[in-house]
C-alpha positions as CSV (number, residue, x, y, z in Angstrom):
1,M,119.4,85.9,73.6
2,K,120.3,83.9,76.7
3,R,117.8,81.3,77.9
4,R,115.3,82.7,80.4
5,V,115.1,80.9,83.7
6,S,112.2,80.2,86.0
7,W,112.1,79.3,89.7
8,K,110.4,76.6,91.8
9,R,110.7,78.3,95.2
10,A,111.7,81.9,96.1
11,L,112.5,83.5,99.5
12,V,111.5,87.2,99.5
13,T,112.5,89.5,102.3
14,G,110.4,92.6,103.2
15,A,107.5,90.7,101.6
16,S,104.6,92.2,103.5
17,A,104.4,95.5,101.6
18,G,105.7,97.6,98.8
19,I,108.3,96.2,96.4
20,G,108.6,92.9,98.4
21,E,104.9,92.3,98.1
22,A,105.0,93.1,94.4
23,F,107.8,90.5,94.0
24,A,105.7,87.9,95.9
25,R,102.6,88.5,93.8
26,G,104.6,88.5,90.5
27,L,106.4,85.2,91.4
28,A,103.2,83.6,92.6
29,A,101.5,84.4,89.3
30,Q,104.4,82.5,87.6
31,G,103.6,79.5,89.7
32,C,106.6,79.9,92.0
33,D,106.3,78.7,95.6
34,L,107.3,81.2,98.2
35,V,108.8,81.8,101.6
36,L,107.7,85.2,102.8
37,V,109.9,87.1,105.2
38,A,109.1,90.2,107.1
39,R,108.6,91.4,110.7
40,R,104.8,91.3,110.8
41,H,103.5,87.7,111.1
42,G,99.9,88.7,110.6
43,A,100.5,90.5,107.4
44,L,102.6,87.7,106.0
45,E,100.0,85.0,106.9
46,R,97.2,87.0,105.2
47,L,99.3,87.4,102.1
48,A,100.3,83.7,102.1
49,I,96.7,82.6,102.4
50,E,95.7,85.0,99.6
51,L,98.4,83.9,97.2
52,H,97.8,80.2,97.9
53,G,94.1,80.7,97.1
54,A,94.7,82.7,94.0
55,F,97.5,80.8,92.4
56,G,97.6,77.4,94.1
57,I,101.2,77.8,95.2
58,E,102.8,77.0,98.5
59,A,103.3,80.2,100.5
60,E,105.2,79.9,103.8
61,P,105.3,82.9,106.2
62,L,108.5,83.3,108.1
63,A,108.3,86.3,110.5
64,A,111.8,87.7,111.3
65,D,113.4,91.0,112.2
66,L,116.5,90.8,110.1
67,T,118.3,93.2,112.4
68,D,118.1,90.6,115.2
69,P,120.9,88.1,114.9
70,E,118.9,85.2,116.2
71,A,116.0,85.9,113.8
72,L,118.5,86.4,110.9
73,G,120.0,83.1,111.7
74,L,116.6,81.4,111.2
75,V,116.3,82.8,107.7
76,E,119.9,81.8,106.9
77,A,119.0,78.3,108.0
78,R,115.9,78.2,105.8
79,L,118.0,79.2,102.8
80,E,120.4,76.3,103.5
81,E,117.6,73.8,104.0
82,H,117.9,70.7,101.7
83,E,114.4,69.3,101.8
84,R,112.6,72.3,100.3
85,P,115.4,74.2,98.5
86,I,115.3,77.9,97.6
87,D,116.5,78.6,94.0
88,L,115.7,82.4,94.1
89,L,116.5,84.8,97.0
90,V,115.1,88.3,96.7
91,N,117.0,90.5,99.2
92,N,114.5,93.3,99.2
93,A,114.3,94.3,102.9
94,G,115.9,97.6,103.6
95,G,115.5,101.3,103.6
96,A,115.9,104.3,106.0
97,S,114.1,105.0,109.2
98,Q,115.2,108.7,109.3
99,H,116.4,111.4,107.0
100,A,118.7,114.2,108.0
101,P,122.4,115.2,107.8
102,F,124.7,112.5,109.2
103,L,125.5,114.2,112.5
104,E,121.8,114.8,113.2
105,L,120.8,111.1,113.0
106,D,120.3,108.9,115.9
107,R,123.4,106.6,116.0
108,D,121.7,103.4,117.1
109,T,119.0,103.8,114.4
110,L,121.6,104.6,111.8
111,A,123.5,101.5,112.7
112,K,120.4,99.3,112.6
113,D,119.4,100.6,109.2
114,T,122.9,100.2,107.8
115,F,123.1,96.6,109.1
116,L,119.8,95.7,107.4
117,N,120.7,97.3,104.1
118,S,124.2,95.8,103.9
119,L,125.3,93.2,106.4
120,A,122.0,91.3,106.7
121,L,121.9,91.2,102.9
122,M,125.5,90.0,102.8
123,R,124.8,87.2,105.3
124,L,121.6,86.0,103.4
125,T,123.5,86.2,100.1
126,H,126.3,84.0,101.6
127,A,123.8,81.4,102.9
128,A,121.8,81.3,99.7
129,A,124.7,81.3,97.3
130,G,126.5,78.6,99.2
131,A,123.5,76.3,99.1
132,M,122.8,77.1,95.5
133,T,126.4,76.4,94.5
134,K,126.2,72.9,96.0
135,R,123.1,72.2,93.9
136,G,124.6,73.7,90.7
137,G,122.4,76.8,90.2
138,G,120.1,79.5,91.5
139,N,119.6,83.3,91.5
140,V,120.0,86.1,94.0
141,I,118.4,89.4,93.4
142,N,119.8,92.2,95.6
143,V,117.6,95.3,95.6
144,S,119.9,98.2,95.8
145,A,119.0,101.8,94.7
146,G,119.9,104.3,92.1
147,V,121.7,106.4,94.7
148,G,124.2,103.5,95.1
149,F,126.2,104.9,92.1
150,Y,127.4,108.0,93.9
151,P,128.0,109.6,97.3
152,L,124.8,111.2,98.7
153,P,125.2,114.2,101.0
154,G,122.1,114.4,103.2
155,A,121.7,110.6,103.2
156,A,125.3,109.6,103.4
157,A,124.9,106.2,105.2
158,Y,122.0,105.1,103.1
159,G,123.8,105.9,99.9
160,A,126.9,104.1,101.2
161,S,125.0,101.0,102.2
162,K,123.5,100.8,98.6
163,A,127.0,101.3,97.1
164,F,128.1,98.3,99.2
165,V,125.3,96.2,97.7
166,N,126.3,97.2,94.2
167,S,130.0,96.4,94.8
168,L,129.3,93.1,96.6
169,S,126.9,92.0,93.8
170,E,129.3,92.7,91.0
171,A,132.2,91.0,92.7
172,L,130.2,87.9,93.6
173,A,128.7,87.7,90.1
174,Y,132.3,87.4,88.8
175,E,133.4,85.0,91.5
176,L,130.4,82.7,90.9
177,R,130.4,82.9,87.1
178,A,131.1,79.2,86.6
179,S,129.0,77.9,89.4
180,G,125.5,78.2,87.9
181,V,124.6,80.8,90.5
182,Q,123.7,84.3,89.1
183,I,123.8,87.5,91.3
184,T,121.7,90.4,90.0
185,A,121.7,93.9,91.7
186,V,118.7,96.1,90.7
187,C,118.8,99.8,91.3
188,P,115.3,101.4,91.3
189,G,114.9,105.1,91.8
190,F,111.9,106.7,93.5
191,T,109.2,104.0,94.0
192,R,105.7,104.6,95.4
193,T,105.8,102.6,98.5
194,G,105.0,105.3,101.1
195,A,108.5,104.9,102.6
196,Q,109.4,108.4,101.7
197,Q,106.5,110.0,103.5
198,R,107.2,107.9,106.6
199,I,110.6,109.6,107.0
200,G,109.2,113.0,106.3
201,L,110.3,113.6,102.7
202,N,108.3,116.1,100.6
203,V,107.5,113.8,97.7
204,S,105.6,116.6,95.8
205,R,109.1,118.0,94.9
206,V,110.0,114.8,93.0
207,P,109.1,115.1,89.3
208,R,106.4,112.6,88.2
209,A,108.7,111.1,85.5
210,L,111.1,109.9,88.2
211,W,108.6,107.6,89.9
212,M,108.0,103.9,89.4
213,E,105.3,101.7,90.9
214,P,106.3,98.7,93.0
215,E,104.9,96.3,90.4
216,Q,107.0,97.9,87.7
217,V,110.2,97.5,89.8
218,A,109.5,93.9,90.7
219,A,108.6,92.9,87.1
220,A,111.7,94.6,85.7
221,A,113.9,93.1,88.3
222,L,112.7,89.6,87.6
223,R,113.3,90.1,83.9
224,A,116.8,91.2,84.6
225,A,117.5,88.1,86.7
226,Q,115.9,85.8,84.1
227,R,118.2,87.4,81.5
228,R,121.2,86.8,83.8
229,R,122.1,90.5,84.1
230,T,124.5,91.5,86.9
231,M,123.4,95.1,87.2
232,S,120.1,96.7,86.1
233,S,118.9,100.2,86.6
234,L,115.4,99.0,85.4
235,S,114.5,102.1,83.3
236,T,116.0,104.6,80.8
237,I,116.0,107.3,83.5
238,G,117.8,104.8,85.8
239,M,120.4,104.1,83.2
240,L,121.1,107.8,82.7
241,N,121.4,108.2,86.5
242,A,123.9,105.4,86.7
243,F,125.9,106.8,83.8
244,F,126.2,110.3,85.3
245,G,126.8,108.8,88.8
246,R,129.7,106.7,87.4
247,H,131.3,109.3,85.1
248,L,130.6,112.9,86.2
249,P,133.4,114.4,88.3
250,R,132.4,114.5,91.9
251,R,133.0,118.3,92.2
252,L,130.2,118.7,89.6
253,L,128.0,116.0,90.9
254,L,127.9,116.5,94.7
255,P,126.6,120.1,94.9
256,P,123.3,119.4,93.0
257,L,122.8,116.1,94.9
258,A,123.2,118.0,98.2
259,R,120.7,120.7,97.1
260,G,118.3,118.0,96.0
261,Q,118.4,116.4,99.4
262,L,117.7,119.7,101.0
263,R,114.7,120.3,98.7
264,L,113.2,116.9,99.8
265,V,113.1,117.9,103.5
266,S,111.8,121.5,102.9
267,Q,108.1,122.1,103.1
């Protein structure tokens, strides 16, 4: 088995709640210093104080809305800083602010969500991987989603943005294979973060077996990165989802996916 790696300092986006907070707690427990990025400074500061007190690590809150170019530039600059280098970037920030057929979505909100899920992630990956390559090593974890393996009628732009993350991560992992920098895309399915309820999905229609807890996702993702995997679906169900998404003919796959999306918005 390949040698497991550990990290001295990680930057985690979307760190104030959900999967991002689980990453932060898991890394702090391993003795990793942190730069915590999210929009809400108060929540970040409270988490930073708690993790410093519990684990004795340095925890630096960096409040930034990654859909704002100026704020995004500040996070890019922190990733490129030489004095306190980042050797792990966790690109976790992302999601959807609305759920409906494509033409029923607000265009500006749609563009903002898609920018966060794909282009902000791309810019941060570019900044981090460039700095890491100069130092001869490091890791980037890009949090994608199980729906990134197939088109998703009913959530077309969200699915497409996660397909972008998968494709980008696989290509970069190959490009950087001799640099010492490892890119890992992780593709969780339904995760109990409350995000689904916030956009009006009927989560009672999702079978219990399909759910993961944020702590499970973060722990499995860190293991995948430590084992230098390029793509990880994190669970047996996730691997089956990826297999069918990659290999089933679209004419067979798309109708049940569309019906599933309709069920999620029905009461």
